[in-house]
C-alpha positions in Angstrom: 43.6 -9.1 18.3 40.3 -10.3 19.8 37.1 -9.8 17.7 36.0 -7.1 20.1 39.2 -5.1 19.3 38.5 -5.6 15.6 35.0 -4.3 16.1 36.3 -1.2 17.9 38.8 -0.5 15.0 36.1 -1.2 12.4 33.7 1.2 14.0 36.4 3.9 14.1 37.3 3.3 10.5 33.6 3.6 9.5 33.5 6.9 11.4 36.4 8.2 9.4 34.9 7.1 6.1 31.6 8.7 7.1 33.3 12.0 7.9 35.2 11.8 4.6 32.0 11.1 2.6 30.2 13.9 4.4 33.0 16.3 3.6 33.0 15.3 -0.1 29.4 16.4 -0.6 29.1 19.7 -2.3 32.6 19.5 -3.9 32.6 21.7 -7.0 35.6 20.1 -8.7 39.4 19.5 -8.3 40.0 23.0 -6.9 37.5 22.4 -4.1 38.9 18.9 -3.5 42.4 20.2 -3.0 41.8 23.5 -1.2 38.4 23.1 0.6 37.2 26.4 -0.8 39.4 28.2 1.8 36.7 27.5 4.4 38.7 25.8 7.2 38.1 27.1 10.7 41.2 28.0 12.8 40.5 25.6 15.7 40.1 22.7 13.3 43.4 23.6 11.6 45.1 23.4 15.0 44.0 19.8 15.4 44.9 19.0 11.8 48.4 20.4 12.2 49.0 18.5 15.4 47.6 15.3 13.9 49.8 15.7 10.8 52.9 16.4 12.9 52.4 13.5 15.2 52.0 10.5 12.8 53.0 7.0 13.8 56.6 8.3 14.3 55.4 10.1 17.5 52.9 7.4 18.6 55.6 4.7 18.5 58.9 6.5 18.3 58.5 9.1 21.2 57.5 6.4 23.7 60.6 4.5 22.6 62.7 7.6 23.4 61.1 7.8 26.8 61.7 4.1 27.4 65.3 3.9 26.5 66.3 7.4 27.7 64.7 10.4 29.3 62.6 13.4 28.4 65.3 15.4 26.6 63.3 15.0 23.3 61.1 17.8 24.7 63.9 20.2 24.0 62.9 19.9 20.3 59.5 21.3 21.2 61.2 24.5 22.3 62.8 25.0 18.9 59.5 23.9 17.3 57.7 26.8 19.0 60.4 29.3 18.1 60.2 28.3 14.5 56.4 28.6 14.4 56.5 32.1 15.9 59.0 33.2 13.3 56.9 31.9 10.5 53.6 33.3 11.9 55.3 36.7 12.2 57.2 37.0 8.9 56.1 34.5 6.3 52.5 33.4 6.5 51.1 36.9 6.1 53.2 37.3 3.0 51.8 34.1 1.5 48.3 35.3 2.1 49.0 38.7 0.5 50.3 36.9 -2.6 47.2 34.7 -2.7 49.2 31.5 -3.4 47.9 28.2 -4.5 50.9 26.4 -3.0 54.1 27.6 -1.2 56.1 27.2 -4.4 54.2 29.9 -6.2 56.1 32.3 -3.9 59.3 31.3 -5.6 57.7 31.6 -9.0 56.7 35.2 -8.2 60.0 36.2 -6.6 62.6 34.2 -8.7 61.0 32.6 -11.7 59.4 29.4 -13.0 62.5 27.3 -12.9 63.0 27.8 -9.2 59.3 27.2 -8.6 59.3 23.9 -10.5 62.7 22.7 -9.1 61.6 23.4 -5.5 58.3 21.6 -6.1 60.2 18.5 -7.4 62.4 18.7 -4.3 59.4 18.9 -2.0 57.8 15.9 -3.7 61.0 13.9 -3.1 61.5 15.1 0.5 57.9 14.7 1.6 57.5 11.3 0.1 60.7 10.2 1.8 59.6 11.6 5.2 56.1 10.2 4.9 57.4 6.9 3.6 59.4 6.5 6.9 56.2 7.2 8.8 54.3 4.6 6.9 57.1 2.1 7.7 56.9 3.0 11.4 53.1 2.5 11.3 53.6 -0.8 9.6 55.8 -2.1 12.4 53.0 -1.7 14.9 50.4 -3.0 12.4 52.5 -6.1 11.8 52.9 -6.8 15.5 49.1 -6.5 16.2 47.9 -8.4 13.1 50.8 -10.9 13.1 51.7 -10.2 9.5 55.1 -9.2 8.0 56.0 -5.6 7.6 55.7 -5.5 3.8 52.1 -6.8 3.9 51.4 -4.2 6.6 52.8 -1.4 4.4 50.6 -2.5 1.5 47.5 -2.5 3.7 48.2 1.0 5.2 49.0 2.4 1.8 45.7 1.1 0.4 43.6 2.4 3.3 45.2 5.9 3.5 45.0 6.4 -0.3 41.4 5.4 -0.6 40.4 7.6 2.3 42.2 10.6 0.8 40.7 10.2 -2.7 37.2 10.3 -1.3 37.2 13.7 0.5 40.3 15.8 -0.3 41.6 18.5 2.0 38.3 19.2 3.7 37.9 15.5 4.7 41.6 15.4 5.9 41.1 18.4 8.3 37.8 17.3 9.7 38.8 13.7 10.2 42.0 15.0 11.8 39.9 16.5 14.5 38.4 13.0 15.2 41.9 11.4 14.8 43.6 13.9 17.1 41.1 13.2 19.9 41.4 9.5 19.3 45.2 9.1 19.5 45.4 11.4 22.5 42.7 9.4 24.3 44.4 6.1 23.2 47.8 7.2 24.5 46.3 8.5 27.8 44.3 5.2 28.3 47.5 3.2 27.7 49.4 5.3 30.2 46.7 5.0 32.9 46.3 1.2 32.4 50.1 0.7 32.5 50.5 2.6 35.7 47.7 0.7 37.3 48.9 -2.7 36.0 52.4 -2.1 37.3 51.0 -2.4 40.8 53.6 -0.1 42.3 52.5 2.7 44.7 52.6 6.0 42.8 55.0 7.4 45.4 57.5 4.6 44.9 57.1 4.8 41.1 57.8 8.5 41.1 60.8 7.9 43.4 62.2 5.3 40.9 61.6 7.6 37.9 63.3 10.5 39.6 66.2 8.4 40.8 66.9 7.2 37.3 66.6 10.8 35.9 63.9 9.5 33.5 62.1 12.9 33.4 65.2 15.0 32.8 64.5 17.5 30.0 67.5 19.9 29.7 70.8 18.3 28.6 73.8 20.6 28.5 76.6 18.0 28.9 78.0 16.4 25.7 78.7 13.0 27.1 82.2 13.0 25.9 81.2 13.7 22.3 82.2 16.7 20.2 79.6 19.5 20.2 78.7 18.8 16.6 77.9 15.1 17.2 75.7 15.2 20.3 72.1 15.2 19.1 70.4 15.6 22.4 72.2 18.6 23.9 70.0 21.7 24.4 71.5 23.9 21.7 71.5 21.2 19.1 67.9 20.1 19.9 66.6 23.6 19.8 68.4 24.2 16.5 67.0 21.0 15.0 63.5 21.8 16.2 63.6 25.3 14.8 65.2 24.7 11.4 63.0 21.7 10.8 59.8 23.7 11.5 61.0 26.5 9.3 61.4 24.0 6.5 58.3 21.9 7.1 55.8 24.6 8.0 57.2 27.3 5.8 58.2 25.5 2.6 56.4 22.0 2.8 53.1 22.1 1.1 51.8 19.3 3.4 51.8 21.8 6.3 51.4 25.0 4.3 48.2 23.8 2.7 46.4 24.0 6.1 47.5 27.6 6.5 46.7 28.8 3.0 43.2 27.5 3.2 41.9 28.8 6.5 39.1 31.4 6.5 41.5 34.3 7.2 45.2 35.3 7.5 44.7 36.0 11.2 43.2 32.5 11.7 46.2 31.0 9.9 48.8 32.6 12.1 46.8 32.0 15.3 46.5 28.3 14.3 50.3 27.9 13.8 51.3 29.4 17.1 48.6 27.6 19.0 49.8 24.3 17.5 53.3 25.1 18.7 52.1 25.6 22.3 50.0 22.4 22.2 53.1 20.5 21.1 54.4 20.5 24.7 51.6 18.6 26.4 51.3 16.2 23.5 55.0 15.3 23.6 54.9 15.1 27.4 52.0 12.6 27.1 53.9 10.3 24.8 57.2 10.6 26.7 55.2 9.6 29.8 54.0 6.5 28.0 57.6 5.6 27.4 58.5 6.2 31.1 55.5 4.0 32.1 56.9 1.3 29.8 60.3 1.5 31.5 58.7 1.3 34.9 56.4 -1.6 33.9 59.3 -3.7 32.6 61.2 -3.1 35.8 58.5 -4.8 37.8 56.8 -7.2 35.5 58.0 -10.5 34.1 57.4 -10.5 30.3 57.5 -13.8 28.4 55.3 -12.9 25.4 57.8 -10.6 23.7 61.4 -9.3 23.9 61.6 -5.9 25.8 65.0 -5.3 24.2 63.3 -4.8 20.8 62.7 -1.1 21.5 61.3 -0.4 18.1 58.3 -2.6 18.9 58.1 -2.0 22.7 54.9 0.0 22.6 53.1 -2.1 20.0 54.0 -5.3 21.9 52.7 -3.7 25.1 49.5 -2.9 23.3 49.2 -6.4 21.9 50.1 -8.5 24.9 49.4 -6.5 28.0 46.4 -4.1 27.4 43.1 -6.0 27.7 40.5 -6.6 25.0 38.4 -3.6 24.1 40.9 -1.1 25.4 43.5 -2.6 23.1 41.2 -1.8 20.1 41.0 1.9 21.3 44.7 2.3 21.7 45.4 0.7 18.3 42.7 2.9 16.8 44.8 5.8 18.1 47.9 4.4 16.3 45.9 3.9 13.2 44.6 7.5 13.4 48.2 8.8 13.8 49.3 6.7 10.8 46.8 7.8 8.2 46.5 11.5 9.3 49.9 12.4 7.9 49.7 10.1 4.9 46.5 11.5 3.7 47.8 15.1 4.0 50.9 14.0 2.1 48.9 12.6 -0.8 46.8 15.7 -1.1 49.7 18.1 -0.9 51.7 16.1 -3.5 48.8 16.2 -5.8 48.2 19.9 -5.4 51.9 20.6 -6.0 51.9 18.5 -9.1 48.9 20.2 -10.7 50.0 23.7 -9.8 53.8 23.8 -9.9 55.2 20.7 -11.7 52.7 20.0 -14.5 49.9 22.6 -14.5 47.0 22.2 -16.9 47.3 23.7 -20.3 46.0 27.3 -20.7 45.6 27.6 -16.9 42.4 25.4 -17.1 41.5 23.8 -13.8 42.5 20.2 -13.4 39.8 17.5 -13.6 38.8 15.3 -10.7 39.8 12.2 -12.6 43.3 13.6 -13.0 43.6 14.6 -9.3 42.4 11.2 -8.1 44.8 9.4 -10.6 47.7 11.4 -9.2 46.6 10.6 -5.7 46.7 6.9 -6.5 50.2 7.2 -8.0 51.6 9.0 -4.9 50.0 6.4 -2.6 51.9 3.7 -4.5 55.2 5.7 -4.3 54.8 6.1 -0.5 54.5 2.4 -0.2 57.6 1.8 -2.2 59.6 4.2 -0.1 58.3 2.6 3.1 59.6 -0.8 1.8 63.0 0.8 1.2 63.2 2.0 4.8 62.0 -1.4 6.1 65.1 -2.9 4.4 67.3 0.0 5.5 66.5 -0.6 9.2 66.1 -4.3 8.9 68.3 -5.0 11.9 66.2 -2.5 14.1 69.3 -0.7 15.2 68.0 2.8 14.6 65.7 4.7 16.8 62.5 5.3 14.8 61.8 8.9 15.6 65.4 9.9 14.8 65.2 8.1 11.5 62.0 9.9 10.7 63.4 13.3 11.5 66.7 12.8 9.9 65.2 11.6 6.6 63.5 14.9 6.2 66.8 16.8 6.2 68.0 15.4 2.9 66.1 17.9 0.8 64.7 20.5 3.2 68.0 22.4 3.7 68.1 23.0 -0.1 64.4 24.0 -0.3 64.7 26.4 2.7 67.8 27.9 1.1 65.8 28.6 -2.1 63.1 30.3 -0.1 65.8 32.3 1.7 67.1 33.5 -1.7 63.6 34.6 -2.6 63.2 36.6 0.6 66.4 38.6 -0.1 65.1 42.0 -1.4 66.1 43.3 -4.8 65.9 40.1 -6.9 69.6 39.5 -6.4 69.4 35.8 -7.3 69.0 34.5 -10.8 66.3 31.9 -11.5 68.6 29.2 -12.9 71.3 30.0 -10.2 68.9 29.2 -7.5 68.1 25.8 -9.2 71.8 25.0 -9.2 72.1 26.0 -5.6 69.1 23.9 -4.7 70.6 20.8 -6.3 73.9 21.5 -4.5 72.0 21.8 -1.2 70.2 18.5 -1.7 73.4 16.7 -2.6 74.9 18.1 0.6 71.9 16.8 2.6 72.2 13.4 1.0 75.9 13.2 1.9 75.2 14.1 5.5 72.3 11.6 5.8 74.4 8.7 4.5 77.7 9.9 6.1 78.1 6.8 8.2 77.5 4.4 5.3 79.9 6.5 3.2 82.7 6.3 5.8 82.2 2.6 6.0 82.2 2.1 2.2 85.3 4.3 1.8 86.9 2.6 4.8 87.6 6.0 6.4 88.0 6.6 10.1 87.3 10.2 10.3 85.7 12.4 12.9 82.5 11.7 14.7 79.2 11.9 12.7 77.6 15.3 12.5 74.2 15.3 14.3 71.3 15.7 11.9 70.2 19.2 13.2 73.2 20.6 11.5 72.2 19.2 8.1 69.5 21.8 7.3 71.6 24.9 8.1 74.6 23.5 6.3 72.6 22.6 3.2 70.9 26.0 3.4 74.3 27.8 3.3 75.5 25.6 0.5 72.3 26.5 -1.5 72.6 30.2 -1.0 76.4 30.2 -1.5 76.2 28.4 -4.9 73.2 30.6 -6.0 75.0 33.8 -5.0 78.2 32.8 -6.9 76.2 32.0 -10.1 74.1 35.1 -9.8 77.0 37.6 -9.7 76.4 38.7 -13.3 72.7 38.8 -12.7 73.2 41.1 -9.7 75.3 43.5 -11.7 72.7 43.7 -14.4 69.9 44.3 -11.8 72.0 47.1 -10.2 72.7 48.7 -13.6 69.0 48.5 -14.5 
């Protein structure tokens, strides 16, 4: 990048550090660091939820979807909104009434300490995996712009996001997310406007070409010759995937739940969640439009500086080689904002889960700031390690990034959601240990479904078409509840007799 671009990025980084430093003032200890004294305004939480959801997977992966395909990814936003309405109606209020520190305290109160601890462990595994994928996606763009290898980019991003989070905690995360949300939206809009102008095609002709190629098609009902269970982008499967993923992430994932548990009021928490669901639509449309612009640009421009067939890097390459100096720095600042927003929230949530659910302090004494910051450092290193794994896993660049990011989350979330479903059944019909066994069975099921292609190849099996990832969470949920129910039969009889 040009020195001007580096100055823009440096100024933006300084702004974030300044906000984090300002938010850290007046902290009264580890509890304040992790929970922001339950002082978060609802409007800021909306920005924070959106910034955390978007991450580099959206900033890079969704334009890739718009470039190689059409707008059917927007179908997932329909399921996303449905899931958020369900959570706001039935679950968030319950969390508030129980005055929970983390989401897993709900399982502790309804089922017992073993289910609470096991689900916390499962969250740590699932969230670190999911955020590790996002770090890898951000590193792809970072490596393109800085002309470094992906591993070095992962190390740099891990260092920056960890240091930033350790400074200000949850309060800093939310307030910097407000700045970051504005930055990545402005950056994406600027790239879209410049790309349309630089294509030098009349808007009427451009629109005609886009419509002729069905690039803005949203609803997909046909299966394209595939079995119903294998077509990811059909409307029923996309809505199912969006809904179940949100139920798991925003209902049982501390990274998201921490925003809702620490607003100023229960009403503010539910309002924030539904509003974020509504705002998902224009945000996704913006990034899909960037992808459509990239498709249009590469139809009319001769590109020699990079390979347009490398779809994983299509938007980063466009930023690097087409967008002019200065504006390039702004667009890359948007990518940087998307990358560190979700990573900081992950580190804070993992730390809070560890000190409250996995290894709470002896005698219920509050954790020290040194312990909290040491744990944050450990989780930052783990995120980097997982990102390196996925860099090796997708070394050939054959997998669409946003699908990889979403699918990675399904390994453990079906089992966790199944454990929460057991806790929601009235009458304490599930035994504490039985739910743990069910959770482990659900996670094993999720892992088998995630690696089903590799397993078929390894075992040299032909077999049926691969199950689409939206089915993974409901299947794993059913496995979790089924195993827990079978192992709880004696417990249920004792409960009825009592």
